[in-house]
N, C-alpha and C positions, 0 to 999 in steps of 0.2 A: 291785220290788225286794228282795231278799232282806234282810230286815233282820237275820238274825243274822250276814253274811258283812260286814253293813256296820257293825256294833257291832265286830268283831273289826278290823276297818280302822282304826276310831277308836282302838280301844285300842293297836293296833300304834304308833301316828303319836305317842300322847300320851306326850311322855318318863316324866311322873310323875303317872297319872290319879286316882290317890288324894289329891293333894296339896290342901287347901282354902284354896287361894291365892285373890286377889279377884276371878282371871277372866284377866288380863293374862299373855302366852304366855312358859311357862315357855321360860328361856335355853338348856334343853338339848336342846330338841327341833330337828330339821333337816328340812326338807323330803326325801320320797325317791318314786322313781321305782313306777311298776306293779309293774314283776318284781320290785323289790325289796320291797315290800309283800308280793307274793304269796307268796314267799320266807320271812318274815319269820313271817308266818301260819300257816305249815305244810303249804302246799299242793304237792305234787312235782312237779317238775319238768316231768314226763309227763305230768299230767292238766294238758293244754291246757284241758278244759269247764270246770274251777275256775280259771283263770288268766285266762280269759274272762269269768269271773263278776265277777271282779275289777273289772275293765276298766268293767263295766257297775256295778257296786256306786260306783266311783269319780266316774261322771257324775252317778248319785242324789244319793251326799250332796253336792257342789256343787252342783246343783241347790238341794237345800234348803237350803243355806247353813251344812253343817258344815264343809266342807271349801275353800279355794283351789286354784286353778288358775292356775301359772307355768311357761311357758319358759322354761327355762335353756337354756347355748350351753356344752357341755362345754370342757375343757382343749385337748379335739384340732378343735376349732370347729363341734362337731354339735348340733343342736339336739335338747330332751327335755324331757317334760312332766313338772312335780314336783307334789306337790300335801303340803299343810299345815293344820293345824288349825284352824278358827274359835274363837273364842271359845265359840260353842254346841256345836262339835266335843268342845272337851274337857270341858264340861259332860255330855256324852253318854258320853265317856269313863269318864269317874268315876263315873256311872250303872253305867254295864257292870261296873265294877268292882266296882261293891256288890254289885251281883246274881250276879257268879260268887261273890263269898264268902260268898255267902250259902248255906243249903241249897238243892238243885235242885231247882226245877220240873219234875215228872215228865210237864205236861202241855204243856213248852215245848220245841219243836222247835228245837235248835241247828245250827248250823254243825260239823261234825267235822271238824278238820282232819287231816294223813294221820297213818298210824299210824308212830308211832316217832318223832314232832317233838315237843317241847315248847313251843309258842309263846310262853308265858311266859317259857321260858332263850334264845328268840330273838330277842334286840332287837339285836342288830347282824347287818346282812347285810354279807358280803363277796361281790362277782360275782367270777366262773367265772373261776380262771386261764386266759390264751392258752392254748390248746394248736397242736401241730403239725397244719395240714391232714393225714388222713387220707384211707383209702381203703374203710378198714372198717367204721366205723360201730358197732363192736367195744364192751362196756361199757366205762366210765372206770376211771380209777387205783384208785377205792374197788373196783370189781367186778372184777378183775385176777385169774384163775384158771388154774394149770395152767403146762404151757408150759416146765415147769422144764428141760428136756431143752435146748430150743430154745434159751433163754434163756442155761444155761449155755456151748451152744457159741457165743452170738453176744458174750458179757462176754470170751470168752477169745479169740476171733478180735479184739476191741478192744484187750485189753489187749495181744496180742502186736505191733501194730504200732508201739508204744513198743520193743519189743525187736527186730523183723524188718523193720519199714517196711513196704510198701504190700501192701495187701490188698482184693484184690473178692471181694463177695460178692453171690449173687443170691438173692432171698426172695421163693419164689414158692408158690401155692395156690389155692384158687377164691378169687372175690370175697366178703367178708363172714366169711373164715377165720380171720381175725384177723391179719394180716402187718403192717398199720401202727399195730395197739396194740404188736407184737411191738418193732418197729422205735422205738416214742415210750419203752418202758422202753432198750433200746440208747440211745437220744438223751437218757434222764435220765442214766442213768448215764454216760455222755459226759460231761456237763456237771458231773457232780460230780467228775469226774478232771482237768477243765480242758481239754476236748478241745472245739475248735472246732468248730461244728456249722451245717451248711446244708443244707436237704431242699424239694424243689420236686417240682411234681406235672408229668405230660405232659399234654398236650390234643389230642388227634386233629385239632380243625378250627381251633383258635385260636393256637396256640402258633407262636412264630417259629424260623427255624432255629437251634438251639441254645441254645434259650429256657431250657426246664427248667434245664439243667445251668449257666449263665449266673445265673438266681435263685437256684441253691443252693452258688455258689462267693460271689454278693452278699454271701448272709445268713451264709455259715462266716467272711469274713474285714471286714464291714463297711464295705465299698468295692466299688467296681466291676471287673469283670474287665477284661484291658486293652481301650483302645478299640477297636482291631480286629475282636474280637469282636462289638460291638456293632454298628460303622458303619465294616466295613473299604473303602479306597480300592477306587473303582469299579475293574474290569479291563475292558479293551477286547478284540473277540475278535481282534482280529490283535497284539495286542503280545507276542507269543513267549512268553507263560508261560501255561501252560494253566491252566482253572480247577483241574482235579485236583490239580496243582501248587501254585495258589496256596493251594488248601483243606490240601495237604497242610502248608505252612508254618505255616499260619494256626495249625491243632490242634497242632501242635507249638509253637508259639509260647505258645498257652495255656495246653498240657499240662507245659509246662517251668515257666510263671510258678505254675502251680497247687503244682507240686512244690517250687520255691523257698519258696513260702511256709510248706509245711508244716514244712520244716524248724525255722520259728521256735517253732511251734506245731500238734500232730499234731490232724488234719482227719479228720471223720466229714461225707461227701457221701453224701444219701438222694434217690433218685430214683424216686417214686411212678409206677405206672402207666406202667412202662416200655414195655408192648404198640403204649402210644399213640404212642412217640417216634417221629417225622422221622428218616431216616436221615441228616440234620447231626447232631441231636443223638447220634444211637446213634454215628457214627464219633469224637464229641467223648469221649463216653465211653469207648470204646475204646481211644482216643487214652491218654487219661489213666490207665485201668487198663493199659495195656501201658507208659506212662513211671514210673507208680508203683511196676511191681513192684519196681525196684530196692530193696536193705535198707533204704538211707538214707533215704527219703521216709514218715515215718508218717504215710499216709493211708490209712483202710477209704472205698471206695466200696462202697453199697451200692444193686442195683435192684431195684425191687420190681413184680412182674409177673405175670401171672395166665398160664399156661401154655396154656390153651384157647383165648384169644385170639392167640396165636401159631402162624402155620401154618410149613410146614417149609419152604416157600421166602421167608419175610418176612426183612425187613431183620435184626430180631431174634436169626431164628434162625440166621441165618451169621455173625452178630456173635458168637453164643453159642459157632459151631462152630469158629470162629477162632482164639475164647479156651479153647478145651476141653483144649488141651495144655499151659498153663500151671497149675504146681503150685499157685499163688499166688490161682486162681478157684477160689471154694466155692459150694456150693449150700446152703440153706437150707429145705429144702419144710416148709410150715405144714400139717398135714391136720385136719381134722375133728375134733369134742373127741371123747373117749370116753366113754361111759355117763358114768363116775366122777367127769369134769371138769364135765360138762353137770350134774348134781345138784349139785355145789357152788358153779354160778354160781348156779343156782335159789335154793338153800337160804339163798345169800349174800342174794340179791335178797327172798325172801318166807318168811324166818325158817325155823330151823333142824328143824321140826317139820313141814316142808310132805311130803306125802304120797307114798308113791314112785311109787305108779300114775300122779301127776301128773307125775312127772320122767321114767317112761317114756314116756308121750305126748309132753312136749314134745320129748326127746331123739328119739323117732322119727320126730316130723313136722318139725322141723328139720335132721335128720340131721347131729348135732353140729355144726351151723354156730353158731359164737356171733352172728354179726350176727342171726340167724332168732330163736336162743333171746332175745336181749336185746328183740327188738324184740315178742316174744310175750309175755315178761314186762312190758315196759311198758304193751303194751295189757289184761294184765291186772289190774295195780295199776288203769291209767284206770277200768276199769269194774266194781273193786272185789268182782271174782268171789271165790268161798271157797276155799281150799285148805287144808280143813280137815282134819287128818292122822286125825280119826276116823271119816271118811267113806271112807277108803282100802281096807278091806274088803269094801264094799260095791260091787260092782259099777254097781251103778245110783247111787251116791254124785254126788258132784258132780265129783269126778274125771276122770270118764269121759265126763258129762253136759256137761262146758266145751266150748263151740265154737272147737276152734283154726283160726289161722288156715291155709291151708295152701300159702304161699309169703310168702317175707319182704315181697314186694312188698303182699300182701294185710295184712301186720301193719303195715306203714308207714299205708296207705290209710285201716285203723282208727284208728290212732291221729291222723291230719291231720282227719278226718271232724268233729271240733271244732269247728275253726278256720271264724271267722266269714268275712265277704267280702274284710276288712281285710285278716286274715291267709292268708288266699288269694294276695291281690293283691300280698302282700310274696314270699312262698315261690315264687309261680309265676314271678315275675319276677327271683327270683335265679336259680331252676332256667334260665331261658333266659341267663342272662349266661354260665352255665359253672361251669365249676371255681374258677376264683379273681373273688371281686365284690368290686368297691370300692363302699363305702357311699355317695359321690356318683354314681354310677352309676344304684346301684338307688334313690337316692331320685328323680334326674330322670325316671323311668319310671312310678314310680308315684303314682296319682292321689291321695296322700295326705300331709294336711300333715307338716313332715319330724319332728315331735316323735314323730309316732304310726308311721313308720316305725321309729324310732331303739326305739322300746317292745314294736313287733311282732317284732324283729330279738333284743331282750332275751330276750324270749318263746321264740323258736324258738331259740336258743342254747340257754338253761337246758333247753330237751324236748330237747336233741342231734339235730334237724333240720339246724342250722346248726352249726359250729364258726368262732372265730376262728381268724388264723392268728397267727405271732411278733409279728408289729406290734399287734399288738391291736386293729386296724382292718379288716384285710382280711376279707371271710368268705369260707368255702368250705363244701363237705357233708362231711359227717364219712364219706358211704358216698358210691359212685356210684347206688346202688342208690334212696337217697333221691334223689337228682335225681332219675332215670330215672322213677320212680313217680311224681313232680309233673309232670313233663312230660308223660309219659303220659295224664294225667288232665285236663291242659289242651287244651283245645277247640280242631280247627287253626285257625280264623279269629283267637281269642286269641293262640294261638302266634306266627301272624304279625305279628298288630298290635305285639305286645312285642317279638319280632324287627325291628321294622320302627322303634321306639323304642328299642332298645339301639344302634343303627348310629348315629343320629343323636345320641345322649348320647355313643359313644365316639369320633366324629369330634369332637367341641369338646374331649377328652380325650385328644388327639394317640395315640389306641392301634394298635397294631398294623393295618397294611392287611390281614394276614389273616384278623384278629379281625373287622373290619366288614366285609369281602366275606363271612364265614359268615353273619352277622346278613343282610345283604343279603338273600343268596339265598334264606334259609330266610325271608326277609319278601316274596319274589317280586318282588323288586325289579332285575331280572336285569341292566339295563344298568347301573344302580349297581355291581351285584355283580363284571359282568366291568371294570369299572374300578378296584376296589378288588384284586382279583384279580391282574390285570396290574401292579399297585404295589407287591404283595408280591411276585410271581413274581421282580422287576426287583430288589427288595429284598433276594432270597435268593440272586439270581445275583451281589451285590454282595458277600456272602458266601461266594460258591462254596458253594452248596450247590444242587447243578446238579438233585438229584434232588426236592428240595422245587420248585424252579422249576418242574421239566417239570409236576410234579402240580397246581400253581396255573394255570398256562399252562393245562394239559388241563379245570380246571373252567371255564376262563372261556371255551374253545372252547365246551364242552359247552353252555354258556347262550349266546354268542352265534351257535352253530348253532339252537339251538332257538328263538330269537328271529326268524332269518332276517336279520342283519345281515353282509350278505354281504363289504362292507368289512372289518370288524373279524375277520370268519374269516379273510379273508386274512390282515390282518396278525398275526393270534396265529400263522397256520401257521407264517409266517415266523420271529415269534419262539420258536417251539417248533423247527424247525430248526437255527437257530442254537443255541441251547441244547443239543442233542443235538450239535451238530457240534464244538462246542470240548470235549466229553466223551468224543470220539471215536464216536461214537454212529452213522456213514455210513449205516447201511440206512435206519435210522429217520428219519434226518436229511434222506436223500433222499425218503421217502414225504412230507415236510412242505414242503421246498421246492417237491415236483410240484403239491402241491397249494394254494402260492402261488401258483407260475405260473400256474397255469391260473385263479386265481380273482383275480389280482390287478386291480384299478382301477385303478392308477396306473402310470406310466412305472417312477419309480422302483423301485418294490416287485420290478414284474416283473421289470427288470433284475439287483436284490440275488439274486432266487429262480434265475435264471439262471446268475448268475455261482458262486454256491453250489452247485446242483447239477452245473453241466459241472467245480468241482472235485473234487467227489465222484467221479464219472464217472471222472476222469484219475487220480485216487489208486487207486482201484480196479482200473485197466487198461484200462475200457471207454475206452479214449482216440479212438475214432472219433465214438461219442455223445457225449462229453465235447466234444470239437471241435462234433458239432452244435449243442449245445445253447448255447455260447458265440455260435458264428455267430449264430441264433436271436435270444438275448440282445441282441448288437449289433442286430441288424436292427430291434427293437423300441425302440432309443434314440431319446431324444426329447430335443431341446433343455432341458428341464427338467430332465433326469437330470442330477445332481451330476457333477463332474471325477471325483473318486476313484471312485464306481461305473461309469463308461465305462472307466476305467484297469486296473480290477480284470477287465470283462470281455477286456480286450484282452490283459493278463495272464496268464489262464489259457488262453485260447486260443492263446499263444506256447507255454507249454509245455506244451499236447496236441500241439502241431505239433513241439516237440523229441522228445515217445516217441513219436511217429509216424517219425521221421527226416528230417522236411520244414525241416531247418534253414534254408534261404534263406525258406520262409512265415513259419518263428518269428520272423526277423529284421523281418521288416515286420510284422509284427504289434507286437513289442518298438518299432520307430520309430512306429507309429501311438498306441502307448502315451505315447511320449514325445512327443508333438505335440500330445496331449489336455492333456497336463499344462503345457507349453509354454504353451499357449493359457492353462490356468487360471492360469496366474503362480504357482503350487505349487511350492516350492522340492522340498516331503516329497515328489510323487508327480514330481518330475523325479527327484530323487535313487534313489527306485524305478527309473523307467527305466534309468539307469545302471547300475542295479545287477543289471537282468537283462539288458541289453545287453552289460557287460562280463564275466558267466555264461556267457553262448552264446557268445561271443569266444572265451574257454577252450575250450571243448568244440570249435570249429572251429579250435584250432592256433591263432588269431589273438592271439598272446601279447601285444604288445606293445597292441596296444587293448584286449585284457583287462584287465590292469594299469591301464590308464591310466583306466578306466571303473570298473572298480571301490574303486581307490584314491580316486579323487572322490566316490563314491558313500559311500565311508567316512568321508572328513573332513566329507562334508554333513550326515551324522546325527550327528557330532560336535556342529555347528556345531548344525543341528536340535534339540539335545537330546534324542536318540534311541539310546539305546546299544542296542536291543534289534536293529534294522536295522543299526546298525553293528558289531558284533556277527557278524552273517550275511555281510555283507558282506567282512568280516578274513577270513571261514573259508573262502568261495570264490575270496579271492584267496589265498590259501594252496595253495588246488586248483591256481590259476593257477601260482603259484610253484612247485610240486611240477613240473607240465608242463612247465615250463623248466628243472627240474633244479638250482632254488635253494632245497637242500630245509631249509638255515638260515633263510633267510627265510620259508619253507612254516611253520616250527615258529615261529617268532617271531610271523607273524601269526595263527598259530591258536592262541599259547597267551593274544595280549591276549583274542581271540576268549571264549577259558575266562576269563579274570578277569573282562570284562564280566560272562559270563553268570552268574557265582557272587557277582559283588557285586551286582547286581540282582536276584537270583532266577529267570532266565530259566530256569526248568529242562526248560521244553519245548525250547527250541532247543539246549540242553545237551548233549545223544545225539549233535546232530550234528557239533558241536565234538570230542567225545570218539570219533566214528569216526572223524573226521578227522585228528585227533592218533593215532591207533592206526596208519591208513593210512602215516601221513608215519614214523612209527616203525618200519613193516616195512620201508616205504622204505630207511631208512637202515640197517637190518638187525638191530634191535634187536626181535626176534621173541617175547622173553618180554614187554617192555613194553610189548609192542602188544597180545599175550595179556590182559595188566592192562586195559590203556584198553580194550578191546572187554568185559570183564568190567565197565567201569565205567559204558558205553555201556549194557551192558542193563539194571544197577540205575538208571541215571537213568532210561532210556525207561519202565521196567515203575514208579517212583514217580512222573511224569506222564501216567503213562496212555496213554503214546503203544507200543501192542502191535507197531505194522507198524515203529518205528524199533528196539524191541528185536529183534526178529525178524531186521533186516537186522543188526544187529550179531552176532546170533548166528552166521549165514550167515558172514559176515565172519572172524567167532572159528572156525568149522569148518575154512577156510580156513587160515588159521594154524594151526592144531592139527592136521590133516591133513600141511602143511610140516613140524612138529614130528615128525611120525611118531606120534601121540596119536591112532591112528584111533577107536578107543572113545569116547573125550569127542569127537573132531570129530564122529562120527555122533551122540549123544544130543542135542550142541548142535544140530545140521543138520537131526534130525528135530524137534526143539521149533518149529524157524523153520517146516518146512516146514507144520507142523497151524496154526501161527497165522495162516501165509499163507493158507491155504486156509479157516480162519475167517473171514479176514477179506475174501476172495475178492479178493486182491491177487495177480495174473496175473504180474505184474511181479518182484515179491520171489520167487514160485513156479519162475519162470523160474531165477535166481541158486540158491536153496536146491537144484534139482534138481540144477543144474550143479557145484554143493558137493558134492552127495553123492553123485555121480559119479563126481567125483574119489577121495571114499572109498572107496567100491566096487570103483575101478580097486586102488587101494595094495594091498586087501585081498584082491586077485586073483579078484575077485567080479564078473567081465567081463560077465555078462549082465545081471545087477544093472544094471552101470554104463551097459552101451550103455541099458537100459531109461530110465531118469534121464536120461541124455542126450536119447534121443529124445523123450521127454515135454517135457523144454527147449524143445527145437526145434518143436515142435508150437505151444508157448504161445509162444514168442516170434513165430511168423510169424502167428501171430493177433493178436499185439499189433502187428507191422508195425514192430517196434523193429529195427535193424540192429545196433544195438549188442547187445540179447540175443542175436540169432539169432547172430552171430559167437561169441557165449560159448558159445551151445550147440555151435556145429559143434567149435568148438575141443575141447570134452569128448568129443564122436562120433569126433573125428580120435585124440586119445591112448587112448580104447578100441580104436578099430582097427588103430593100431602096435602095441597090447601084445595083440592076437589075430593078428598079424601079417599086417594087410590092409594093407601100407604106403602102397600107390595110394588106396585112399580116404582113409586117414590122410589124404593130401599133397593130397588136392580138398581136403578140410576147411578144411584149415589155411590153404593158400593164399586159398581162397573167405573165412575169417574176416579174415586180414590186410587182404584186400581192403575188406571192409566197414568196416575201422577205420581205414584208413588216411585220416585226416581231421588229423592233425598233425604226422605227420615223426617227431616224438621220443615218439609216445604210448605209453606202457608198455603198453596191450593190444596195439597193432602190434606194437610189437617182441616179445613174449611169443610172437603166432601166428607170428610170421617162425622165431623160434627154435626154434621145435617143426617147421615145415616143414622149416628144416635138420637136423633130426634125424630125421625121416621119409625124407629122403634117405640120410642116413647109413645107414640102417638095409636099406636097396638098395646093395648096392655094386657093380651094374651100370648104376644110374639119372643120374650126374652123375660129373661130373671131380672129385677130389678137394681140388683148387688152387681152383678156384670156390669149393667147399662153405666152405673154410677162410678164404677171403677173404669171404666172407659173413657167416662166424659171425663174424669178427675187427672188421668192423662194428660188429655189436651190441655186442662188448665194448666198442670206443672210445665207442658214442651211450649203453650205460646207465649212470646214474646211481643206479639204484638196485641194494643191493650184492647182494640173493639174486638178481636177474635179471643183474648182473653177471658172478657166480660161476658161473651156469648157464649163460651165453655161453660162459667161460672153458672150462668142461667140453666143450660144443659144439665150440668152437675145436681143443679139444687131442685129441677122436678124431678130426674132418675132420685135423689134422697127422698122426693115426698112420696114418688111411688115405693120406695121398698121404707115407710115409714118412720126415716131417720129427719124427723119434723127439726129438729134446732137445728142438724149441719144446713137441711134445705133452707130455712129462715135466715140463718146467716149469708150462705150463699147468695140467695136472692136478694138480701139487703145489698151485699156488695156490688153483684152485678147490678142493681138500678142504680146505687148510686153514683156510681163507676159510667152508665152509660148515658145518666144525667148531665157529667161532667163532660162528658166526650161528644154529647150533642149528636148521641146516637138514638133518635126516635124510636126506629122499628124495630129495634132490640131491643128499648125500655118497653114497650107497647106488650111484647112476650112478657117480660120478666114480670112487671106488674099484672099482667094477666093472671102467669104463674103464682103469683104471691095471693093474689084473691081466694085463688083455690085452695090453697096453702091455708090460708086463713078460714077458710069455709070448714075446711078438712079439721081443724083445731078448733071448732066452733068460738070463732072471733069474728060474729055477723056485723062487728059496727067497723073493726077493721079491713072486714072484706069490702065492706059497701063503699068505704072510702077510695080503697087503691082500684075497686071498677071505677068508679068516677073521675078516679085522677086518667087511667085508662081511657075512659071513654071521652073525654074531653080532648085527650090527646089525637085519639081515634078520628072523632069529627073533624077538631080543626086542621088535620092533615089531610082526611080523605085516605084513611087507610083501610077501606073499606073489604080488605081480605082479613079482620078479625072481626068482624060484624057479625058472625055464627058464634063464634066463642064468646063474643060479650052476651050475645043472648041467649045462649047456655048457662052462665056464670048467674046472667038477671034470674033467670027459672029458679035457680039454685037458693038466692038469697030470699026471692018469694016462697 
């Protein structure tokens, strides 16, 4: 035992060692913990070896009867060992005092306290102030140097939120360069200004979705964030609200809540290690940054990260790119120290007379990295190396001969070397636990008495190997480099053992499943890790963090594959497929469903995999394979398969058959679906079967049946409290009402559907109802309103991640814009739709989009391009086997053929289209194609009787309930009347059509009517009126670029001349 060190311990513990009382304990004495004693006698916190010597001295003093040892419980409930003097110890302290007051004995070797600390004055120990967790490990507050420009910028940004509102900054730089110490200074300034502060760190392996920001917000506001972020209600896969839509709503809710709170008190939120953040945390960070950008919100949001840890394709890089256009997003790059700053830091730590040569060596070796400089200085202090400036001029002096570490890791290793086995046990357990270390968990996995663990924790905190967070209890590492160095120094078998202990301890604390799964995986407990990865993935899914869920499922899948657990592999493939499916990642989802189907070990999972795979194939337009897959799934069904899964297979089969135009077989599939639902006596499945049968009846023109089934389905879903499916039934009922000419009823039903979707947040189905609303508005002749509704449908589809629906809305919008003569905008919208459908592999959508672009090119006079588009659409439609799409493509080809004078071909195309669409009598598409066939006959004066054409056109006028179609029919009727010499009837029809088209904004149709009226006025010898009609028509044609009418205009000009 070092008796000199023991003497100093006794002297420190004695309240008044010079007192000559009778030996009873002085009233002013108080027991002290080992770390307090070490600090009190002047041992530098970095001098671990000497501090461990204090531990040994205390043990010896207790053994020799000079001290008593007591285990106390702190106010926080933790045990610690404290020591106090016995009567013998007090006597020894008095002897030490007398010796020290006597002339020094040069033969005695005494313990020398650290330079610069007077142990005689230091009789009161103040424990270190809790610090914010940081990732820099840079010098503490008393050794902060430089960074004046950076601090000025950050202080200015903090001040600006009081005047200008929300501000987002990214503090970037290499590890150890000083990012976190810089942020700590800003936090200190914020607290002085009464700004609420929250800070948290991201962990790549153990964080839950949104976890870091949730912790930061909790700390800033001293209360939990909205419950929805912690545990939102579970979302089923078929409830109509997509994961993307739900997550968007959740993030918006939290961002709004944060913004509302900061109005009452300005707030600073700091998120460290943002490069480790998951996609969900980054999404919330971005949403808060965007929401707080308004002037009224005094929030400063700071993201701290290392650029070298971020790849160009990483989620953080993508988020930065999206935010880069916001003028309130700023960067503060933290660079390594210049030599002058290194010199200031070295001299602050080692004294003003330190050699220049040593400064140069440390700066060169550390590259100006403050962490490396600090660790090197700590190592020098512990080793007792001299830095005598008198040796600076001597190239062989101490400054050049000092052995400096080559990297921060080596410097840290040197400082850790004096730790004894117990100290190593504590710090390696802490390193295994990760960034946030709960003391209870740490104590439970270290095989030491609780009081010893507490003592070693204090020692490690004083030495800056560990830090305490704001709560004063939770521990963290001041630098990731420190933690990584300890982990790397721990033997693999020992790491696995500690990870296993950590997993056991965390289970008892109800820790996040992702954290437990990580430790299980590192402990090679694969089966247990799979279980917790699955739990974590399901939890992430409930929180609408799909990317996190996918990552967790994939980790579970990798482990299940490694240990050859076939059933779990199939289950995980199915779960991955479902997760990707609801995110709209159909290609990747299909791969998982194929794997789940091929590896399924039970009929239920086989049925589910077949159903989803068939659904994807039908969505992508691969209808034949979709039907084959659904049929195969039904063939493998057993009695054990739940009725809901069997119904889904019949349902997807029915919709696939509809796509192929086999409506009778589709009806059979839906009837089988209804039979399964009836056998199961499941009201929900029965209502869904009515919904599908009613929708099909509407397509086949069985209007009464369709109305009855869909109305019954909507009523049943209302009783079953399923507002999503009720809204879907109302939407389809609106379509049926439209087909039957009941536009007011159709709009009313669709408005009810929209109200439900908005009230309950069913954002995924909202685009469908908005599309329906736009089509109904078009039917009523409100082209401007229809345009607005299509734009709203595009926005809603994009918000909910439904790219296919957004493309459909753009296609329909382009058709309305074409009708209104806005060809340039129509072309851009249509091209965007084509690009999206092509990317999605949606052949059905491509048919419609190419058909729409053919109409745009035709109106612009680009007839060859129009023909190419129409032929491409027809080819795709035939490959799909969809009669409706074939009819639409042939109609487009017919229009091009008529424009280029190929009247016979045009008529053949339009008659074929009308025949393919003649399934409901009053169907709008069928009437449209019949009307175009009339126009083809009118273009060939030798072909048909004018009276017959007038009668056919009159029939369409009487049948048409849609105002645009009715006005077009009046134009064709007027042209037919002109052909048969009924000039007065022709004039009335054309005037009515022209007036209606002008009111509707139907520019293209109005030009046709104006030109027809010009020809009629020439026939009836009214050249002045004819010239006026031609002038108006020509002005419209020139304004809107409707070059397809150019030849007709030239013909009429020649007649006028």
